[in-house]
C-alpha positions in Angstrom: 105.3 120.4 94.9 102.2 118.1 94.7 100.3 120.0 91.9 100.1 118.6 88.4 103.3 120.4 87.4 105.1 118.7 90.3 104.1 115.1 89.5 107.4 114.2 87.8 109.5 115.5 90.7 107.3 113.8 93.2 107.4 110.5 91.3 111.2 110.6 91.3 111.0 110.5 95.1 109.2 107.1 94.9 112.6 105.4 94.7 113.8 104.1 98.1 116.3 106.3 99.9 114.8 109.7 99.2 113.5 111.5 102.2 109.8 112.5 102.0 107.6 115.0 103.7 104.5 113.1 104.8 101.3 114.6 106.0 99.7 112.1 108.5 95.9 112.5 108.8 94.4 111.1 112.0 91.3 111.4 114.1 88.2 112.0 112.1 84.4 112.2 112.7 83.7 108.5 113.1 83.3 106.5 116.3 86.8 105.1 115.6 88.4 108.6 116.2 90.5 107.4 119.1 91.7 104.3 117.3 92.7 106.5 114.4 94.8 108.7 116.7 96.7 105.7 118.0 97.3 104.4 114.5 98.3 107.8 113.3 100.8 108.3 116.1 102.4 104.9 115.3 102.7 105.8 111.6 104.2 109.2 112.5 106.8 107.5 114.7 107.5 104.8 112.0 108.1 107.4 109.3 110.4 109.4 111.5 112.3 106.2 112.4 112.8 105.8 108.6 114.2 109.3 108.3 111.2 111.1 106.9 109.7 114.5 107.8 106.1 114.4 109.2 103.4 117.0 109.3 100.7 116.0 111.7 97.1 116.9 110.7 94.4 116.0 113.2 90.8 115.9 112.2 88.5 116.7 115.0 85.2 115.1 115.8 83.7 118.3 114.4 85.3 117.5 111.0 87.8 120.4 111.1 91.4 119.8 110.0 94.1 121.3 112.3 97.9 121.2 111.8 100.0 120.1 114.7 97.3 120.7 117.3 96.8 124.4 116.2 93.5 125.8 117.3 92.6 127.3 113.9 91.0 125.0 111.2 93.2 124.4 108.2 92.3 125.9 104.9 92.9 124.0 101.6 92.9 125.0 97.9 91.9 122.6 95.1 94.9 121.6 93.1 97.4 123.1 95.6 98.4 120.0 97.5 98.5 119.8 101.3 101.0 121.8 103.4 103.7 121.1 100.9 103.7 117.4 101.6 105.1 114.9 99.1 102.5 112.4 100.1 99.5 112.1 102.5 99.0 109.1 104.8 95.3 109.1 105.8 95.3 106.9 108.8 91.5 107.2 109.2 89.1 104.4 110.1 85.4 104.2 109.4 83.1 106.9 108.0 84.4 110.2 106.8 87.9 108.8 106.3 88.0 105.2 105.1 84.8 105.4 102.9 86.1 107.5 99.9 85.2 110.9 101.3 88.6 112.0 102.3 90.1 110.2 99.3 87.9 112.4 97.1 89.1 115.5 98.8 92.8 114.5 98.4 92.1 113.8 94.7 90.8 117.4 94.4 93.9 118.7 96.2 96.0 116.7 93.6 98.2 115.2 96.2 99.5 111.6 96.4 97.9 109.6 99.2 98.4 106.1 100.7 95.8 103.5 100.1 92.8 102.8 97.9 91.1 105.4 95.8 87.6 106.8 96.0 85.6 103.9 94.4 87.4 101.0 96.2 87.3 102.8 99.6 83.5 103.4 99.3 82.9 99.9 98.0 84.8 98.1 100.7 83.2 100.3 103.4 79.8 99.0 102.4 79.7 95.4 103.5 76.7 94.6 101.3 78.1 96.1 98.1 81.4 94.4 98.7 79.8 91.0 99.1 77.7 91.6 96.0 80.8 92.3 94.0 82.5 89.3 95.3 79.5 87.1 94.5 79.4 88.4 91.0 82.9 87.0 90.5 81.6 83.5 91.0 85.0 82.3 92.3 85.0 83.6 95.9 83.1 81.7 98.6 81.6 83.9 101.3 79.6 83.8 104.4 75.8 83.7 103.6 74.1 87.1 104.2 70.9 89.1 103.8 70.6 92.8 102.9 68.2 94.8 105.0 67.3 98.4 104.2 65.2 100.9 106.2 61.5 100.4 105.5 61.7 96.7 104.8 60.6 95.9 108.4 57.2 97.5 107.8 54.4 96.8 105.5 53.9 93.8 103.2 57.6 93.1 102.8 58.2 92.5 106.5 57.3 88.8 106.6 59.3 88.1 103.4 62.3 89.7 104.8 62.2 87.8 108.1 61.8 84.6 106.2 64.8 85.4 104.1 66.9 86.1 107.2 65.7 83.1 109.0 66.8 80.9 106.1 70.4 81.7 107.2 69.8 79.8 110.4 70.5 80.8 113.9 72.6 82.3 115.3 73.1 85.2 113.0 75.1 88.4 113.3 73.3 91.7 112.6 75.7 94.5 111.6 75.4 98.2 110.4 76.7 98.0 106.8 79.1 100.9 107.0 80.8 100.6 110.4 84.2 99.1 111.2 85.9 97.7 114.3 82.9 95.4 114.9 80.9 98.4 116.2 77.2 97.9 116.5 77.2 94.2 116.0 74.6 92.0 117.7 74.6 88.2 117.9 71.0 86.9 117.6 70.3 83.4 118.9 66.5 83.6 119.1 64.0 84.5 116.4 62.1 86.9 118.7 65.3 89.0 119.1 65.9 89.5 115.4 63.7 92.5 114.7 65.0 94.3 117.8 68.6 93.7 116.7 67.9 95.1 113.2 66.2 98.2 114.6 69.2 98.7 116.9 71.5 98.5 113.9 69.4 101.1 112.1 70.4 103.6 114.8 73.9 103.5 113.3 73.1 103.1 109.6 70.4 103.1 106.9 71.6 99.7 105.6 72.1 96.6 107.7 73.6 93.2 106.8 72.6 90.0 108.5 75.2 87.2 108.3 75.1 83.6 109.0 77.4 82.2 111.6 80.5 80.5 110.2 82.3 77.6 111.7 86.1 77.3 112.0 88.7 79.9 113.0 89.0 83.5 112.1 92.1 84.1 109.9 93.4 87.4 108.6 95.8 88.1 105.8 97.6 91.4 105.0 98.1 92.6 101.4 100.8 95.1 100.4 101.4 96.4 96.9 99.8 97.5 93.7 98.4 96.0 90.5 100.6 98.3 88.5 104.1 96.8 88.7 105.8 94.7 91.4 105.1 91.0 91.5 105.0 88.9 94.6 105.6 85.2 94.8 102.0 84.5 94.0 102.4 86.1 90.6 100.2 89.0 91.4 101.0 92.7 91.7 100.9 92.6 95.5 102.3 90.5 98.4 99.9 88.4 100.5 101.2 88.0 104.0 101.6 84.9 106.1 98.0 84.4 107.5 97.4 84.8 111.2 94.8 83.3 113.4 92.7 85.4 115.8 92.1 83.8 119.2 89.7 85.4 121.6 87.3 84.8 124.5 83.6 85.4 124.1 81.0 84.7 121.4 82.6 86.7 118.6 85.4 89.1 117.8 83.9 92.4 119.0 85.3 95.9 119.6 86.5 95.0 123.1 88.3 91.9 122.0 90.0 93.9 119.2 91.2 96.9 121.3 91.2 96.0 125.0 94.5 94.7 126.4 94.4 90.9 126.4 91.2 90.8 124.4 92.7 88.7 121.6 95.8 86.9 120.7 97.3 86.7 117.1 98.9 83.4 116.2 101.3 83.7 113.2 101.3 81.5 111.3 97.7 80.4 111.6 97.1 76.8 112.7 95.6 75.8 109.3 96.9 73.4 106.6 99.4 74.4 104.0 96.7 74.2 101.3 94.3 76.4 103.4 97.2 78.9 103.8 97.6 79.0 100.0 93.9 79.4 99.5 93.7 82.3 101.9 96.5 84.1 100.2 95.0 83.5 96.7 91.6 84.7 97.8 93.1 87.8 99.6 94.8 88.8 96.4 91.8 88.2 94.3 89.5 90.2 96.5 92.0 93.0 96.7 92.2 93.1 92.9 88.5 92.7 92.2 87.6 95.5 94.6 90.2 97.8 92.9 92.2 98.3 96.0 95.6 99.8 96.1 98.5 99.9 98.6 97.2 97.9 101.4 94.3 95.9 102.9 93.6 93.4 105.6 91.4 90.6 104.3 89.4 88.5 106.9 88.3 84.9 106.5 86.8 81.9 108.3 88.7 78.7 107.8 87.2 75.3 108.7 89.5 72.5 107.6 90.0 73.0 103.9 86.9 75.3 103.6 87.8 79.0 103.3 85.1 81.7 103.4 85.8 85.4 102.8 84.3 87.6 105.4 85.4 91.2 104.6 88.2 93.5 103.5 89.5 96.6 105.3 91.2 99.2 103.2 92.8 101.0 106.3 93.1 98.6 109.2 94.4 99.4 112.6 98.0 100.6 112.1 100.0 100.4 115.4 103.0 98.1 115.4 101.0 95.7 117.6 97.9 95.8 115.2 97.2 92.7 113.3 98.1 94.1 109.9 101.6 95.3 110.9 102.2 92.0 112.7 101.3 90.0 109.7 103.6 92.0 107.4 106.4 91.8 110.0 106.0 88.0 110.1 106.4 88.2 106.3 109.6 90.1 106.5 108.4 93.7 106.3 109.4 95.7 109.4 107.2 98.6 110.5 109.4 101.5 109.3 109.9 99.7 106.0 106.1 99.1 105.7 105.1 102.8 106.1 107.9 103.8 103.8 106.8 101.4 101.1 103.2 102.6 101.3 104.3 106.1 100.7 106.4 105.1 97.7 103.4 103.2 96.3 101.3 106.3 96.7 103.7 108.4 94.7 103.9 105.7 92.0 100.0 105.6 91.8 99.8 109.4 91.6 102.4 109.5 88.8 100.6 106.7 86.9 97.2 108.5 87.1 98.9 111.8 86.0 100.1 110.1 82.8 96.5 109.3 81.8 94.5 111.6 79.4 91.2 112.7 80.9 
């Protein structure tokens, strides 16, 4: 059904109204395993509410794929699709799921899948590479940052690195470059704590990013769509949602604030000016397009008056109906069952478009 010979039949199902069989991938090897399971369960329920058939595939912490909780690992064959599904919805967060690895496997299986492809997924998972690409555009203001790699804290380069980081001012935020959900982040308020924070981040990653503190409020914007066809009101091939404002207690928006009950409040619309709203939406669409994203993303900003700074882009944000992304799209007129349905249709359209290329 999802092999090359079946592309045309699968593409015909992209039209609204056709029932789909969707394989939902959830879990994974990353530290966001449990978050992924919650997101995946919500996607499963949303798809069923929309009348679709769902095949549940859980990826264990050991990396094994198992269907519907079966004890035996699932075997796959390149070019043969996945369990007869029309489309795969990889609701995976962090490494080994959101970073292009699973996307590459799904490409080899030749099955349509929701979300960005290999290159965009890998790029956006690397906070440094993403910022470097956005900087190259010359049109996207960002939070100032420094790139730190293993080995740079020793030898002759150590002092130069520390001077570079300190030019950002204090406080700074030290982050592993490839982790999501604010995991491993340390706020540094004193120079004597900087090296310790960087070394701590290296326990999670071989690359670390140090970011300057940004003033203003944290604002997030959801993107839904594709650069291939449909046009939103901004004239781009995707819809940018009404922006929402993140309100939380504490020094910064950490893992506990994101996922513990009462840790944060989302205000939609954000309490920013109309011109700042327009700027957020424009920059969200530009970042989405420049990174080569597809299907969906949540783009995060700092907004201080009329100043808007891009922070990062998530290609597979949390996906429960109460998650920020789903709430932003709901406030923009896209209900949850409609949202997951649309993402599956976009995946089928993308797969058909790629299949028409000569390679």
